[in-house]
C-alpha positions in Angstrom: 143.3 124.5 56.1 145.4 124.7 59.3 144.2 128.3 60.0 140.5 127.2 59.6 141.0 124.2 61.8 142.7 126.4 64.5 139.8 128.8 64.4 137.0 126.3 64.4 138.7 124.1 67.1 139.8 127.1 69.2 143.5 126.2 68.9 143.1 122.6 69.9 145.8 120.3 68.6 145.3 118.5 65.2 147.5 116.0 63.5 147.4 115.7 59.7 148.4 112.5 58.0 148.5 113.3 54.3 149.5 109.7 53.4 146.0 108.6 54.5 144.3 111.9 53.9 143.1 112.2 57.5 143.1 114.8 60.3 143.1 113.8 63.9 141.7 116.3 66.4 142.9 115.4 69.9 140.0 115.3 72.3 139.7 114.4 76.0 139.8 110.8 77.1 136.4 109.1 77.1 135.0 111.1 74.2 134.7 108.0 72.0 132.2 106.4 74.4 129.8 109.3 73.8 130.6 110.1 70.1 127.5 110.7 68.0 128.9 112.1 64.8 128.8 109.2 62.3 130.5 110.9 59.4 133.7 110.9 61.5 135.2 108.1 63.5 136.3 108.8 67.1 139.3 106.6 68.0 138.9 105.1 71.5 140.6 102.9 74.0 143.1 100.4 72.6 143.8 102.5 69.5 147.3 103.4 68.5 147.9 106.8 66.9 151.4 107.9 66.0 152.2 111.4 67.2 154.7 113.5 65.3 157.5 115.2 67.1 156.5 118.5 68.6 158.6 120.5 66.1 157.1 118.8 63.0 154.7 121.3 61.6 155.1 120.4 57.9 155.2 117.0 56.2 158.7 115.3 56.0 159.7 111.9 54.7 159.8 109.2 55.8 156.9 110.0 58.1 154.7 112.6 56.6 152.4 113.1 59.6 152.7 116.6 61.2 150.9 119.0 63.5 148.4 121.0 61.4 147.6 122.8 64.6 150.5 122.4 67.1 150.1 121.9 70.8 150.3 125.3 72.4 149.7 124.4 76.0 149.9 121.1 77.8 146.5 119.4 78.4 144.8 121.8 76.0 142.7 119.6 73.8 139.9 120.1 71.2 136.4 120.3 72.6 134.3 117.4 71.5 131.5 119.8 70.8 133.7 121.9 68.5 134.8 118.8 66.6 131.2 117.6 66.3 130.2 121.0 65.0 133.0 121.0 62.4 132.0 117.5 61.3 128.4 118.5 61.0 129.3 121.6 59.0 131.4 119.5 56.6 128.6 116.9 56.2 126.2 119.8 55.3 128.6 121.2 52.7 129.1 117.7 51.2 125.3 117.2 51.0 124.9 120.4 49.1 127.5 119.4 46.5 
């Protein structure tokens, strides 16, 4: 999954929280105000998201969250358009099931 995410999101950082079964693609500030992809929630201002240590690239107890796609360059985030396309593709696959 990590390789697919890295390709589809052009290397933008993604946190995986297996405890809740969620992936968090890090996008530029302000994205939540314009988010139009209902199958996925875009966390906005006032939201707390725990960020794993930079070297945590696999789940470890007691905190299983880890970087599915690690940060490779400072300030390099996922494009909102790429995340939207990924969400749309996932919704299409789910509709076909």
